[in-house]
N, C-alpha and C positions, 0 to 999 in steps of 0.2 A: 570326745578330742578335739583339742583348742585348733581352732581355725587360724591362719597364718596369712597374709597378704600384703601389698603396699600399694600405694599410689602413684601408678605409672605414669602420669601426668607430669608430677611433682618429681620425679624420679629423672624423668627426661629433663626437664629443666634444668636440675640440680647438676646433670652429666655435660648439659652444653654449656655453662656457667663457670663451671670449675675450670681452673687452670692445669695446662700440661702436664703430668709427670704428679698431680696431687691425688689424694685418695678421698673418694666421695662415700661419706655413709648414708644409706637412706635406710631412714626409720620403717620398723615391722609395723602390722597393726595386727591386733591378737584379740579374735574373738571367742569368747565362752561358748561354747554348746547351750542351749536352751534344757537338751535332758542328758545329764552327763550319764558314763557309764554304769556307777554306782546307781543312781536313779533308774536309770533302764533296767536292770537286773532286778530293782524292787519291785518293778511293776508287770514285768514280762509272765506271761501265762499265769497271771495272778487271779484270773475270775474266770467261771465258768460261763461261758457264751451260752450254750446249749447244751443239751444232753439226753438221754433217751436208754432205757431199760426193756429188753425185749428177751420172753422165755423161749429156751429153744428144746422143742421137740422132738422127735424121732428116734431114728436107729443111734448106736454108737458111732458109726463111722458116719454121721452126718453132725453130731454133736462135733466129732474130732474135726471134720473140715472147717465148721465154723469157728473153730479155737484156733487152727492154722491160719485164716482167712484173718481172724482180730489180731494175731502177733503180726503179721505183716502190718498194717494198719497203724498199731500201735506206736505211739511216739513218733510220726509222722508230723512236719515243721512245714510250713507254709509261709512264705515271707508275702508283705503286700502286694497284691496283683497277682499271686499264683495261683494256679488250678491244678486241685486235687483231680487225678484221674485215678477209679478204683480199680480198673484193668492193667494200668501201669503200674500201682502199687502192689496189687495182687498177684500179677502174672498168669499166665496161663497154669491151668489145671491139669496135673498130669501125676500118674504115681509116681514119677521119679521124683518129684518136689515135695510129696508126702501127703497130696488127697486120695482120699478113698473113694471107691462107690459106693452111692447113697442113693436113695428114691428120689426123683426127679421126674418133671412130665417134660415130653417129647410131642409134640405133636398133639397134645389132651390126653395123651396115655401116660401111663406111671410106668418107669423102666428104672434101672440102675444105673447111675453115670456118675463117671470121676468128678469130685468136687460139687455133689448135687448138696444142696444147703449154705452153699455159700452167700446167695441172695439174701440169706437172713441179715449179713453183715453190713453189705451194701445199703440194705433198707434202715437200719438203724443209724445207719452212718447219716442217711440222708434225712431223716427227722430231727437228727440233732442239729443239721446244718442248717435246717429250716428253721426249730426253736433259736439258732444264733444270729438268726437275720442275713446268712451269707446269702451269694447270690449263686441260684443254680444254673450249669450251664448247658448240662446235658442228662435226661433221666426218664424212661420209660415204666408205666406200670406194669404189673404180671398179667397172664391172659386171666388168670383166676383171682379171687381176691384172696389174700393172705389172713393165717391166722394169728400171728402175731404182734401184729399192727393194726392201727384202725385202717379204714378203707381209705385209700387213696394216698397214704403216708408209705409206699414202698416204692422201691428202687429194684428193676431188673436187671440184671446184665448176662452178655455172652462174650466170650472172649474172642476179640477180633471182628466184635460186629457192634454190639452193643453196652454202652460204657456209661458209667455215674461218674459226673463232672460237677465241680463248684467252684468257686473263685474265692479268695480270701480278698473281699472287699471292703477290709477295715486298714486301720495306719498303724496296727502293728502285727507283727508273728503271732501267726496263732499254732497250734500243738493238737493232734488229735489222740486221745487217751482210749482203749479197747481193752478190756477185759472180758473173758469169757471162762467162768468159773461156777460150778455148782448147777448146770443147765440153764444159767443167765447170762445175757449179752450185756456189756453196761459201755455206752459212747458217751465220751466228753470231748466237748471242743473247747478249750482252751484260749484264752487271749488278754485284752486289756481292753476293760468297759469305759468309754469315753463321756459315755451320757447314762439318762435314766431311761432309757426306753427297755419297753418290755415286750415280747412277742409272743401270740398265742396262735394257732395252728387249729382251724375249725375245718371241718368237714360237712356237706349237705348231701344226703343222698337225694337224688332226681326221680330215680324208676328203679324199680325190683322186680325182677322174676323167681320166683321162687325154682328150686330144680323138683323134679319126680321121681321117684322111686320105681326100679324096672326090676322085675323079679326073673330069675337066670335059673335054669334046670342044673342041677350037677349031682351026680349019683351017689357022691362020696359026700353031701352032707348029709345028715341022719335026719328023721322026719322029725318036725317038729323044729329043729333048730336053722339057724342061719350065719352067713359069712358075707360082711360087705366085701366086695370083689373092687369097688370103684367107687371112691369118694365123690358125695353130690356136691356141688358147689352152684349157689344161685346167682344170676346174673344180675348186673344192677350199675348204675351211672351214679357217677358220684363228682362232686365238685370241692376242690379244697381251696380255703384262703388263709392267707397272711394278715393277721390283724395285729397293728400295730399300737402301742400305748406309751404316751407320754410318761414323765417320771410324777406327773401330779394323778395318773391313772386315767386321764380324758383318750379318747380314741383321736389317733394320728390318722389311719387311714388303715382300710379294708380292701386287700386284692385278690382277685382271682386268682391264685397259683397254679393250679391245672385240672383239668376234667379227665376224669378216670372213666373207662366203660370197660367193666368186668364180665366174663362170657357165663355162660351158664353149660352145667356138667350134670345130667342126672346121674342119680347113684344107682348102683346095679346090687344087687343082692342075690345071693345063691342060696338056692334052697332045693331040696330032695325033689324031683321029679313028681313025685305024689301030692306035693303040697297043694292044697284048693288054692292057694293065692295066683299060682299059678294058671286056674283055668279062668277065673277071675279077672287075672290083668290082661288076659286075650281077648276075654267077651268085652271088656270095657273099649277096647279100639277096633275091633272088626267088625264092617257093617255086616248088616242083617245077611244080603245076599253077595257073597264075594265070586268075582270072575277068576278061574284058575287059567292063566296064559300060558302058553309052550315056552320053554327055555331057551333066548335068543340063541342063532348060532355063533355070534360072535360077542364079544361083551361091546356095550356102550361107549362111544368115545366122551371123555370128558374132559374138556378144556380147560389146561391148569391157568391159574391167575399168576399173570408175568410182575404181581405185586408183593406176593406173599414174602412174608420175611422167613430167616433162618430158621431150624428151629433151635428153641431154648431150652437145653437142659436144666435150667434154673428157673424156670418160669413156672413158679408154685413148688416146691418141694413139700414132702409131709414132712 
């Protein structure tokens, strides 16, 4: 749009010098914009600033939840300076809004929760935002390492408590494209690239503790067969770095983005009570002499931690 203004000081002088009853013509100053509407339309959402794909596993309900969450995220536009809130965009996860019960982890246990699986969308958007070199405002790692993205590049959410947020700190509007089809989720963040900077997200494993397999008796399991009752997760500490390269390919910076501590959970396998692995497993941890103590008259008191986070139904879905 063409700008219109006038010289205020010159206009005041002309009015003061004009004879009474005469007309005064004040010249306007016209300023053409540096970027016209036509030019802006040509560059708006022209470039893919960052993208990410992840495979969708699990039940049909989980796949449906991922697709529904992606539909809310799709075509969201952020003007320069605006902040994207995943919880604000996706909203509450209820049956009335179309979300379905799907496997999720609450307090380390696998249960069916309405909306189970939607953390895959927040995680995939997070990695796309990192690759777009956008400013991350709020992000939390999962309790256990996820299988659909590299370690340290996930983002868990819990409505009303834990959110994932990032800011459009570019000079142009950006738009999120989110497509879920054939059990694959694709996120693209489109905008206008103003320089030749490229971004690479790297992770570095600092420590690793593998999970162990625990056997548990179940009379419904045929002898010689087994069934995984609880999936195992290895503990690990992972650092993630945002690495920027110039147009010439030279390193600009390597910045620590996050430190992620994933917990360990042992695998529980159900076997027949006559399975020899039960006795071997018991013999491996029992001391040579075991003192049998009487049952306590009252259960022991456990002091709850005042700093415990609320249960997260989306902290690592299957």
